[in-house]
C-alpha positions, 0 to 999 in steps of 0.5 A: 500500500502506498503512502498518503500525500495530503495537500490543501487545495485552494481554488481562488475566486480570481484564478483559473488553476488551484493552489496546492500546499503539501501538508504533514499528516499530523496536521491534517485532522486539526486543519480539516476541523477548522477549514470550514470556519476559516472559509465562513469567517473569511479570516487570514490564517497561517498554515504550515506546509510539509516543508516547514514553511508558514503560508498565510492565507486570506480566505476571503479570496478563496472560493473552495478549499479542501484537503485531498490526497495526491496519491490518488491518480484520478478523480471526477467529482459528481459521478458515481 
């Protein structure tokens, strides 16, 4: 079985391509619990990447945010 590679995926309101930030597996659960609040409150939050960098994200510019696994080869939303 392969390792998971969690990433924070951000779709900005004014951008065509999403942004991907690699995450530590230890941080995923906590971020996943807070992600909806960050979007609801349109806050500026610091997120630590897998490489140890701190990224400050202004969620007032984020249209969609979710945590995904880059190990998955393909996906299509909305199809069964």
